C-alpha positions in Angstrom: 5.9 -62.4 15.5 9.3 -60.6 15.3 10.8 -58.7 18.2 10.5 -55.4 16.2 6.8 -56.1 15.5 6.2 -57.0 19.2 7.9 -53.8 20.4 5.8 -51.7 18.0 2.7 -53.4 19.2 3.6 -52.7 22.9 4.4 -49.1 22.1 1.1 -48.6 20.3 -0.8 -50.2 23.3 1.1 -47.9 25.7 0.3 -44.8 23.6 -3.4 -45.8 23.5 -3.5 -46.3 27.3 -1.8 -43.0 27.9 -4.2 -41.2 25.6 -7.2 -42.7 27.3 -5.8 -42.0 30.8 -4.9 -38.4 30.1 -8.2 -37.7 28.5 -10.3 -39.6 31.2 -8.5 -37.8 34.0 -9.0 -34.3 32.8 -12.6 -35.0 31.8 -13.3 -36.0 35.3 -11.5 -33.2 37.0 -13.0 -30.6 34.7 -16.5 -32.1 35.1 -16.2 -31.6 38.8 -14.9 -28.0 38.2 -17.6 -27.2 35.7 -20.6 -28.4 37.6 -19.6 -25.9 40.2 -19.7 -23.1 37.6 -23.1 -24.1 36.5 -24.4 -24.4 40.0 -22.8 -21.0 40.7 -24.8 -19.5 37.9 -28.1 -21.2 38.6 -28.6 -22.1 42.2 -25.8 -21.0 44.6 -27.0 -17.3 44.9 -30.2 -18.7 46.4 -28.9 -21.7 48.3 -25.8 -20.1 49.9 -26.3 -16.3 49.6 -30.1 -15.7 50.0 -29.7 -12.6 52.1 -27.8 -10.7 49.5 -30.5 -10.4 46.8 -30.2 -11.4 43.1 -27.5 -9.1 41.9 -25.1 -9.2 44.9 -25.9 -13.0 45.4 -24.6 -13.6 41.8 -21.4 -11.5 42.4 -20.8 -13.4 45.7 -21.5 -16.8 44.0 -19.0 -16.0 41.2 -16.5 -14.9 43.8 -16.6 -18.3 45.4 -16.1 -19.7 41.8 -13.0 -17.5 41.6 -11.5 -18.6 44.8 -10.4 -21.9 43.0 -8.3 -19.9 40.6 -6.4 -18.3 43.6 -5.6 -21.8 44.8 -4.6 -23.1 41.3 -1.0 -21.7 41.4 -0.5 -23.1 44.9 -1.8 -26.5 43.6 0.6 -26.2 40.7 3.5 -25.5 43.1 2.7 -28.4 45.5 1.8 -31.0 43.0 4.5 -29.8 40.5 7.1 -30.2 43.2 6.1 -33.9 43.8 5.4 -34.5 40.1 8.9 -33.6 39.3 10.4 -35.6 42.1 8.1 -38.6 42.6 6.7 -38.9 39.0 3.7 -37.9 37.0 1.6 -41.0 37.7 1.6 -40.9 41.5 0.8 -37.2 41.6 -2.1 -37.5 39.1 -3.8 -40.1 41.3 -3.5 -37.7 44.2 -5.0 -34.8 42.3 -7.9 -36.9 41.1 -8.7 -38.2 44.7 -8.6 -34.7 46.0 -10.9 -33.3 43.4 -13.3 -36.1 43.8 -13.6 -35.9 47.6 -14.1 -32.2 47.5 -16.8 -32.3 44.9 -18.7 -35.0 46.7 -18.5 -32.9 49.9 -20.1 -29.9 48.2 -22.9 -32.2 47.1 -23.5 -33.0 50.7 -23.1 -29.5 52.1 -26.3 -28.1 53.9 -27.6 -24.8 52.7 -27.4 -21.3 54.4 -31.0 -21.7 55.6 -29.9 -24.8 57.6 -26.5 -24.0 59.1 -26.2 -20.2 58.5 -23.0 -18.5 57.6 -21.1 -21.8 58.0 -22.5 -22.9 54.6 -20.7 -20.3 52.5 -17.5 -20.7 54.5 -17.5 -24.4 54.0 -18.3 -23.9 50.3 -15.2 -21.6 50.0 -13.0 -24.1 51.7 -14.1 -26.9 49.5 -13.7 -24.8 46.4 -10.1 -24.0 47.4 -9.5 -27.8 47.5 -10.9 -28.1 44.0 -8.5 -25.4 42.9 -5.5 -27.1 44.4 -6.4 -30.3 42.6 -6.9 -28.7 39.2 -3.7 -26.7 39.6 -1.9 -30.0 39.8 -3.9 -32.0 37.3 -3.5 -30.3 34.0 0.2 -30.2 33.8 0.6 -33.9 34.9 -2.0 -35.1 32.3 -0.3 -33.1 29.4 3.1 -34.3 30.4 1.9 -37.8 30.5 0.8 -37.4 26.8 3.7 -35.3 25.5 6.5 -37.3 27.1 5.1 -40.5 25.6 4.3 -39.0 22.2 6.4 -39.5 19.1 8.4 -36.2 18.4 6.4 -35.3 15.2 3.1 -36.2 16.8 3.1 -34.3 20.0 0.4 -32.0 18.9 -1.8 -35.0 18.0 -1.3 -36.7 21.3 -1.5 -33.4 23.2 -5.1 -33.0 22.3 -6.2 -35.9 24.4 -5.9 -34.2 27.8 -7.2 -30.9 26.1 -10.4 -32.7 25.0 -11.3 -33.2 28.7 -12.9 -29.8 29.2 -15.1 -30.1 26.1 -16.3 -33.6 27.1 -16.7 -32.4 30.7 -18.8 -29.4 29.6 -21.1 -31.7 27.7 -21.4 -34.0 30.7 -22.0 -31.3 33.3 -24.6 -29.5 31.0 -26.2 -32.9 30.3 -26.3 -33.9 33.9 -28.0 -30.7 35.0 -30.3 -30.8 32.1 -31.4 -34.4 33.1 -32.0 -33.4 36.6 -33.9 -30.2 35.5 -36.1 -32.3 33.2 -36.9 -34.7 36.1 -37.7 -32.2 38.8 -39.1 -29.4 36.6 -38.0 -25.9 35.6 -39.6 -24.1 38.4 -39.7 -26.8 41.0 -38.2 -26.2 44.5 -36.8 -29.6 44.4 -34.1 -28.4 42.1 -32.9 -25.9 44.6 -33.3 -28.3 47.6 -31.7 -31.4 46.3 -31.7 -31.6 42.5 -28.5 -29.5 42.0 -26.7 -31.9 44.4 -27.1 -35.0 42.1 -24.3 -33.9 39.6 -21.9 -33.5 42.5 -22.6 -36.8 44.0 -22.4 -38.6 40.7 -18.7 -37.6 40.6 -18.0 -40.5 43.0 -18.5 -43.0 40.2 -16.4 -41.0 37.7 -13.5 -40.9 40.2 -13.5 -44.6 40.6 -13.3 -45.1 36.8 -10.5 -42.5 36.6 -8.4 -44.1 39.3 -8.8 -47.5 37.6 -7.6 -46.1 34.3 -4.7 -44.2 35.8 -3.1 -47.0 37.9 -2.8 -49.0 34.6 -0.4 -46.5 33.1 3.4 -46.7 33.5 5.5 -43.7 34.4 6.8 -41.8 31.4 10.1 -43.0 30.0 11.4 -39.4 29.8 10.9 -38.9 33.5 12.4 -42.3 34.4 15.6 -41.4 32.5 15.8 -38.0 34.0 15.1 -39.2 37.5 17.8 -41.9 37.3 20.4 -39.5 36.0 19.7 -36.9 38.6 18.7 -39.0 41.6 20.8 -37.0 44.0 19.7 -33.6 42.8 18.3 -31.2 45.4 16.7 -27.8 45.6 13.3 -26.3 44.9 11.8 -26.8 41.5 9.9 -23.7 41.9 13.1 -21.7 42.4 14.6 -23.3 39.3 11.7 -22.2 37.2 11.7 -18.7 38.4 15.5 -18.4 38.2 16.1 -20.1 34.8 12.9 -19.5 32.9 11.0 -16.5 34.2 10.5 -15.1 30.8 8.8 -18.2 29.5 6.7 -18.6 32.6 5.1 -15.1 32.3 4.9 -15.0 28.6 3.0 -18.3 28.6 0.7 -17.1 31.4 -0.1 -13.9 29.4 -0.5 -15.8 26.1 -3.2 -18.1 27.6 -5.1 -15.3 29.5 -7.6 -14.8 26.6 -8.1 -18.5 26.4 -9.3 -18.7 30.1 -11.3 -15.4 30.0 -13.2 -16.7 26.9 -13.8 -20.1 28.4 -15.2 -19.1 31.7 -17.2 -16.3 30.4 -18.7 -18.8 27.9 -19.2 -21.7 30.4 -20.1 -19.9 33.5 -21.2 -16.3 32.9 -23.2 -16.9 29.7 -25.2 -19.5 31.6 -26.3 -16.9 34.2 -26.7 -14.2 31.4 -28.9 -16.4 29.4 -31.5 -17.0 32.2 -31.3 -13.6 33.9 -30.7 -11.1 31.1 -31.9 -12.9 27.9 -34.9 -14.5 29.5 -34.1 -18.0 28.3 -35.2 -21.0 30.2 -32.6 -23.0 32.2 -33.3 -26.0 30.0 -32.6 -24.0 26.8 -29.2 -22.6 28.1 -28.1 -26.1 29.2 -29.3 -27.8 26.0 -27.5 -25.3 23.7 -24.3 -25.7 25.6 -24.0 -29.3 24.5 -23.7 -28.8 20.6 -21.6 -25.7 21.4 -19.2 -28.0 23.4 -19.0 -30.4 20.4 -17.8 -27.5 18.2 -15.4 -26.6 20.9 -14.0 -30.2 21.0 -13.6 -30.2 17.2 -11.7 -26.9 17.3 -9.4 -28.3 19.9 -8.7 -31.5 18.0 -8.1 -29.7 14.7 -5.8 -27.0 16.0 -3.7 -29.5 18.1 -3.3 -31.8 15.0 -2.5 -28.9 12.7 0.1 -27.5 15.2 2.3 -30.4 14.3 2.4 -28.8 10.8 2.1 -25.0 11.3 3.5 -24.7 14.8 2.0 -24.0 18.2 2.8 -20.3 18.3 1.1 -19.5 15.0 -2.2 -21.0 16.0 -2.2 -19.1 19.3 -1.6 -15.9 17.3 -4.5 -16.6 14.9 -6.9 -17.2 17.8 -5.9 -14.1 19.6 -6.4 -12.0 16.4 -9.9 -13.5 16.1 -10.7 -12.9 19.6 -10.5 -9.1 19.5 -13.3 -8.3 16.9 -15.4 -11.2 18.3 -15.3 -9.6 21.8 -17.1 -6.5 20.4 -19.8 -8.4 18.5 -20.7 -11.3 20.9 -22.9 -9.3 23.4 -24.8 -7.4 20.8 -25.6 -10.9 19.3 -26.6 -12.1 22.7 -28.7 -9.1 23.4 -31.1 -10.0 20.6 -32.4 -12.5 23.2 -33.1 -15.6 21.2 -32.0 -19.2 21.5 -30.1 -18.9 18.2 -28.3 -15.9 19.5 -27.2 -17.7 22.6 -25.9 -20.7 20.5 -24.0 -18.4 18.1 -22.5 -16.4 20.9 -21.4 -19.5 23.0 -20.2 -21.5 20.0 -18.1 -18.6 18.6 -16.6 -17.9 22.0 -15.7 -21.5 22.7 -14.5 -22.1 19.1 -12.0 -19.3 19.3 -10.8 -20.5 22.7 -10.5 -24.1 21.3 -8.2 -23.0 18.5 -5.7 -21.7 21.2 -6.4 -24.5 23.6 -5.5 -27.4 21.3 -1.8 -26.6 20.8 -1.3 -25.8 24.5 -1.1 -29.5 25.5 2.2 -29.7 23.6 3.4 -26.1 23.8 3.8 -25.8 27.6 5.6 -29.2 28.1 7.9 -28.2 25.3 8.8 -24.9 26.9 10.3 -26.2 30.1 13.2 -28.5 30.9 12.4 -32.0 32.1 13.7 -31.7 35.6 11.1 -29.0 36.4 8.7 -29.4 33.6 5.7 -30.3 35.8 6.2 -27.2 38.0 6.9 -24.9 35.0 4.0 -26.0 32.8 1.6 -26.1 35.8 2.6 -22.7 37.1 2.2 -21.0 33.7 -1.2 -22.6 33.2 -2.4 -21.8 36.7 -1.2 -18.2 36.5 -3.1 -17.8 33.2 -6.2 -19.2 34.8 -5.9 -16.5 37.6 -5.4 -13.7 35.2 -8.1 -14.7 32.7 -10.5 -17.2 34.3 -10.6 -16.1 37.9 -11.2 -12.4 37.3 -13.4 -12.4 34.1 -16.8 -13.6 35.4 -16.6 -11.3 38.5 -15.6 -8.3 36.5 -18.2 -9.1 33.9 -21.0 -9.1 36.6 -19.9 -5.7 37.8 -19.5 -4.2 34.4 -22.9 -5.4 33.2 -24.7 -3.9 36.2 -22.7 -0.6 36.1 -22.0 0.0 32.3 -24.0 -2.5 30.3 -23.0 -5.6 28.4 -20.9 -3.7 25.8 -18.2 -3.0 28.6 -17.7 -6.8 28.9 -16.7 -6.8 25.2 -14.0 -4.2 26.0 -12.7 -6.4 28.8 -12.5 -9.5 26.6 -10.8 -7.5 23.8 -8.3 -6.4 26.4 -7.5 -10.0 27.3 -7.2 -10.8 23.5 -4.7 -8.0 23.0 -2.6 -9.0 26.0 -2.5 -12.6 24.7 -1.6 -11.5 21.3 1.3 -9.5 22.4 2.6 -12.3 24.6 2.2 -14.9 21.8 4.2 -12.7 19.4 7.0 -12.5 21.9 7.1 -16.3 22.4 9.4 -18.8 20.5 8.1 -21.7 18.4 8.6 -25.0 20.3 7.5 -27.9 18.1 11.1 -28.8 17.0 12.3 -29.1 20.6 13.4 -32.4 22.2 11.5 -33.4 25.3 14.8 -34.7 26.7 16.6 -31.4 26.3 17.8 -29.7 29.5 18.9 -26.5 27.7 17.7 -23.2 28.8 15.3 -21.9 26.1 17.0 -18.6 26.2 19.9 -20.3 24.6 17.9 -21.7 21.7 18.7 -20.3 18.3 16.7 -17.5 16.7 15.4 -20.0 14.1 12.7 -21.1 16.6 10.9 -17.8 15.9 10.2 -18.8 12.3 
């Protein structure tokens, strides 16, 4: 075998390992994150907030869900700092461990009937740790893929970490569905111990994830940058805010709709289906699985086609589609059928998936290598706060005060915000991952 052939074989093997590692890691992290959302919709109001009643208990439960979004920017700052200084690989191992340990601890947490007010306080603390972990996870996983990928295939390789949420949603729904089928729809066993099984099962997934991640080498782009600037000092956060504030806030705004649609679909819709539509818990969980498959296909296709059409254009298309869909999704759901729930969830996740696919390459391309982990992570985490952290809570209050149509107006507002920000963003697919230029200095041709 010639040296060129051997090198090509080694590069293909490295890319394959990177794709698997980035997808496996985000799948596990988002599985841990999503089972909390499912439990917040189905059991936490009863287990941790029994004294508040059904409506107030749901609001309180979704408020603990939102706590993680407050922690995500802090996680992006902390892990972004170390990811830009110590490397992507080491930081990703730390985020995976933190998420896994926090999730297992939630599964072991006594209920409010056992330890009183200490139960929801501990739940909030552990949810904060989950938020810190996810805040540092996503940027590292996407950088791992984007910095290894061939320049003309960053959209393709960028889909692997992006597929993690779709796979995780199937896993979380499937795990809860399995437990529900074993203990029964109305059984007290589900509220006492059944809901804990998906959280404790995370321990096995974390072990698998750690094994996969330690087998991956640090990215060549980071190695070269780290060697050339080994003596550099100063805060990476300060650099991002000083040199690329426009890109940071435009990216956060452009992704707000994406997060609002996703967490309304994966968390709020689950609660809405059982409490407002009258569907069984099994039905809402079962229908979530094929919807997540469509979600994954939308991510894959949009990521791949972003190498041809550009990242910005696909974001704009999804934002345009999100506005009319916001006004029709709840009238569809309010017909109170299984088919209506499937259509509503699939459409919501499908639109979100079209914007989510290109993001795995878009954000790494927007920021310079020396603070790329921090910049991409901060933009992603701020978008999560704006869209994901607020949407389920606001939706619960709007539904009780003004009816479901008000939620549609809220979602349309997120769609309009993201559309305006996407229109103001430059195209990035032609940028070099090695470039240290300030994007403000890029030529106007990027906007085409």
